[in-house]
C-alpha positions in Angstrom: 32.7 -25.3 103.6 33.4 -28.0 101.0 29.8 -29.1 101.3 28.6 -25.5 100.7 30.7 -25.2 97.6 29.4 -28.5 96.4 25.8 -27.4 96.9 26.5 -24.1 95.1 28.1 -26.1 92.3 25.0 -28.3 91.9 22.8 -25.2 91.9 24.9 -23.4 89.3 24.9 -26.6 87.2 21.1 -26.9 87.4 20.7 -23.2 86.4 23.1 -23.7 83.5 21.2 -26.8 82.3 17.9 -24.8 82.4 19.5 -21.9 80.5 20.9 -24.2 77.8 17.5 -26.0 77.6 15.7 -22.7 77.3 18.0 -21.5 74.5 17.6 -24.9 72.7 13.8 -24.6 73.1 13.8 -21.2 71.5 16.1 -22.2 68.7 14.0 -25.2 67.7 10.5 -23.9 68.2 10.8 -20.3 67.0 10.0 -18.4 64.9 6.4 -19.4 65.1 4.7 -18.4 61.9 2.5 -20.2 59.5 4.0 -21.8 56.4 4.2 -19.7 53.3 1.0 -19.8 51.3 0.7 -21.1 47.8 0.5 -17.8 45.9 0.9 -16.8 42.3 0.8 -13.0 41.6 -0.1 -11.7 38.2 2.6 -9.2 37.3 0.4 -6.7 35.5 1.6 -3.2 34.4 -0.8 -1.7 36.9 0.6 -3.8 39.7 4.2 -3.0 38.8 3.3 0.8 38.6 1.7 0.8 42.0 4.5 -1.3 43.4 7.1 1.1 42.0 5.2 4.0 43.8 5.1 2.2 47.1 8.7 0.9 47.0 10.3 4.1 45.9 8.1 6.8 47.5 6.1 5.4 50.5 7.6 2.3 52.0 10.9 3.4 50.4 12.2 -0.2 50.2 14.9 1.1 47.9 16.2 3.4 50.5 17.8 0.5 52.4 18.1 -2.0 49.6 20.2 0.3 47.4 23.6 1.9 48.0 23.0 5.5 49.1 25.2 8.3 48.0 25.8 10.5 51.1 28.0 12.8 49.1 24.6 14.3 48.3 21.9 15.7 50.6 19.7 12.9 52.1 21.7 10.1 50.5 19.7 9.3 47.4 20.3 5.8 45.8 23.4 5.8 43.7 22.6 5.1 40.0 22.9 1.5 39.0 22.4 0.1 42.6 18.6 0.0 42.8 17.7 -3.1 44.9 21.4 -4.3 45.0 21.5 -4.2 48.8 24.7 -4.1 50.9 23.9 -1.2 53.3 25.5 -2.1 56.7 23.9 -1.3 60.0 26.2 -2.0 63.0 27.2 -1.1 66.6 28.4 2.3 65.5 24.8 3.1 64.6 23.4 1.7 67.8 22.4 -1.7 66.6 23.0 -4.9 68.6 25.0 -6.7 65.9 25.9 -6.3 62.3 23.0 -6.3 59.8 23.0 -6.0 56.0 20.2 -5.1 53.6 19.8 -7.9 51.2 19.7 -7.9 47.4 16.0 -7.7 46.3 16.6 -7.6 42.6 15.6 -10.8 40.7 19.2 -12.0 41.3 18.7 -11.9 45.1 15.1 -13.2 45.3 15.2 -15.8 42.5 14.9 -18.7 45.0 11.8 -17.3 46.6 8.2 -18.1 45.5 5.6 -15.3 45.7 4.2 -16.9 48.8 7.6 -17.0 50.5 8.3 -13.4 49.5 4.9 -12.3 51.0 5.8 -14.2 54.2 9.2 -12.6 54.3 7.9 -9.1 53.9 5.1 -9.4 56.3 6.6 -11.7 59.1 10.3 -11.3 58.7 10.9 -15.1 58.2 13.1 -16.2 55.3 12.4 -19.2 53.1 14.8 -21.3 55.2 13.1 -20.4 58.4 15.4 -17.7 59.8 14.0 -14.7 61.7 15.2 -11.3 60.6 16.1 -8.4 63.0 13.2 -5.9 62.7 15.4 -3.3 61.1 13.4 -4.6 58.2 10.0 -3.1 59.3 8.1 -6.3 58.7 5.9 -5.6 61.8 4.4 -2.7 59.9 4.3 -4.4 56.5 2.4 -7.2 58.1 -0.5 -4.8 58.6 -0.6 -3.8 55.0 -3.4 -4.7 52.6 -2.1 -7.8 50.8 -2.8 -6.2 47.4 -0.2 -3.5 48.2 2.3 -6.1 49.2 1.6 -8.1 46.0 2.2 -4.8 44.0 5.6 -4.4 45.7 6.5 -8.0 44.9 5.5 -7.5 41.2 7.7 -4.4 41.1 10.8 -5.9 42.6 10.4 -8.9 40.2 10.5 -6.4 37.3 13.6 -4.3 38.1 17.0 -5.0 36.5 18.8 -7.9 38.1 22.1 -7.0 39.7 24.6 -9.5 41.0 26.0 -8.8 44.5 27.4 -10.9 47.3 25.9 -9.7 50.6 27.3 -11.0 53.9 24.9 -12.6 56.4 23.6 -10.5 59.2 24.9 -11.4 62.7 23.1 -10.3 65.9 24.8 -10.2 69.3 23.7 -12.5 72.1 21.1 -12.5 73.6 19.4 -10.5 70.8 20.3 -13.3 68.5 17.9 -15.5 70.5 15.3 -12.8 71.2 15.0 -12.1 67.4 13.5 -15.6 67.0 10.5 -14.7 69.2 9.6 -11.5 67.4 8.0 -12.7 64.1 4.2 -13.4 64.2 1.7 -14.1 61.4 0.7 -11.1 59.4 -2.5 -9.3 60.5 -3.4 -7.5 57.2 -5.8 -4.7 57.1 -7.9 -3.6 54.1 -6.6 -0.3 52.7 -9.1 2.4 53.8 -10.9 4.6 51.3 -8.9 7.9 51.0 -12.2 9.7 51.7 -11.7 8.6 55.3 -8.6 10.8 55.7 -7.7 9.8 59.3 -8.0 6.1 58.7 -6.2 6.3 55.4 -3.5 8.5 56.9 -2.9 6.0 59.7 -2.6 3.3 57.0 -0.1 5.2 54.9 1.9 6.3 58.0 2.3 2.6 58.9 3.4 1.8 55.3 5.9 4.6 55.4 7.3 3.4 58.7 7.5 6.9 60.1 7.5 5.7 63.7 10.7 3.7 63.2 13.0 6.6 62.8 11.0 9.3 64.6 10.8 7.4 67.9 13.6 6.6 70.4 14.6 2.9 70.8 15.5 0.8 73.9 18.7 -1.2 74.4 17.4 -4.0 72.1 16.8 -1.5 69.3 13.0 -1.7 69.7 10.9 1.5 69.4 9.4 2.9 72.6 5.6 3.3 72.1 5.3 5.7 75.0 7.2 8.4 73.1 6.0 7.5 69.6 6.8 10.1 66.9 8.5 12.4 69.5 11.8 12.1 67.6 15.2 12.0 69.4 16.6 8.9 67.7 20.2 9.5 66.8 22.0 8.1 63.7 25.8 8.5 63.5 27.7 9.2 60.3 31.1 7.6 59.6 32.9 10.9 60.3 31.6 11.0 63.9 28.8 13.5 63.4 25.3 12.4 63.9 21.8 13.4 63.0 18.8 13.1 65.3 15.2 12.6 64.1 12.7 15.4 64.4 9.7 15.5 66.7 6.7 15.0 64.4 4.1 14.8 67.2 1.6 17.7 67.3 3.4 19.5 70.0 3.2 23.2 69.1 6.6 24.2 70.5 8.9 21.3 69.7 6.9 19.3 67.1 4.7 20.1 64.1 1.6 21.2 65.9 2.0 24.7 64.5 2.4 23.6 61.0 -0.3 23.9 58.3 -1.2 21.1 55.9 0.5 23.1 53.1 3.7 23.6 55.0 3.9 19.8 55.6 3.2 19.0 52.0 5.7 21.5 50.6 8.4 20.3 53.0 8.4 17.2 50.9 7.5 18.5 47.5 10.2 21.1 47.3 12.6 18.3 46.4 10.5 17.3 43.5 10.5 20.8 41.9 12.0 20.8 38.5 14.3 23.7 39.5 15.7 21.8 42.5 19.2 20.5 42.3 20.3 18.2 45.1 23.4 19.7 46.7 26.7 18.0 47.4 27.5 17.7 51.1 31.1 17.5 52.2 31.9 15.1 55.1 31.3 16.7 58.5 28.6 19.1 57.3 24.9 18.7 57.9 23.3 15.8 56.2 20.4 13.5 57.0 19.2 9.9 56.7 15.7 11.1 55.9 15.2 10.2 52.2 13.6 13.4 51.2 14.2 13.0 47.5 12.4 9.6 47.6 9.5 10.8 49.7 9.1 13.8 47.5 7.4 11.5 44.9 4.6 10.8 47.3 1.2 11.9 46.1 -0.2 15.1 47.8 -3.3 13.2 48.8 -1.2 10.7 50.7 1.0 13.4 52.3 -2.1 15.3 53.5 -3.6 12.1 55.0 -0.4 11.4 56.9 -0.3 15.0 58.2 -3.9 14.7 59.4 -3.2 11.5 61.2 0.0 12.8 62.8 -2.0 15.8 64.0 -4.5 13.5 65.7 -1.8 11.8 67.9 -0.8 12.5 71.5 1.6 15.5 71.8 5.1 15.0 73.2 7.4 17.9 74.2 10.8 17.0 73.1 13.3 19.6 71.7 15.6 18.0 69.3 19.1 19.1 68.1 19.0 17.8 64.6 22.7 17.7 63.8 25.8 17.4 66.0 29.2 17.7 64.4 32.0 15.3 65.2 33.8 15.9 68.4 36.5 18.5 68.0 34.9 20.3 65.1 
């Protein structure tokens, strides 16, 4: 019996050595991305204007990197916090760790070169070589036309600088190790001509990151491609209620297959109407993480292209209950 225990001890010891060696290998060899390129962007007014459009109304960078006011419908950015960062994403929201949106005003990115910022946005690797959890949708941004990314960089360089102290993000084990293997070099695509509506719609849907919220995720927080755009991803609010993303696949019964182009466009544009007043929402009542007020500023041409692309995708039957009050209410 003693001999058996001794053999088992040796086996467990060898397994432990391999596990430690494997973790050490991952820590020292990943993330595997190319060095940041030497890049100097000309911050022209046109670049800043295009970047402002993308960052506020399409990629909605300012959705996460500002402090959202959920006392109002859809949680618009609170005045004076644009780019300040600080939004927390943790276990209560289904994330494998505690993650914070960073400060992307000039105060927060002053130690980044343009090339390092481009690499950060498109690969998720910081200027000190750390891999970010893909809550930051760098896998999508890595497919963007570099010119669009340059425009966003020009814009965030131009916004007012706000000082803030943002904690470091901490992922749970083993996700903390897995994260290191996720970043890859960007695979940029040239922005299609808007005249090719489907190709352009696919490009803009990627920039907007629609798949990220409108698709269920696995235990590691990664979207499940087999049910892309079928909705069903739930997001809790601090009061215990939670909102679930809509099915935006072309299913006629449970998705948007019966919608017209005009219905889709107006669903967004109603929040841009001069007569619209964003309502206050008491805790516990229906609210949403969908940044309607920000997306409302998207150009109709872009919204129409996104709708055309979504309508071309596989249909998924998935009836979603959009809002569930806190238990006991």
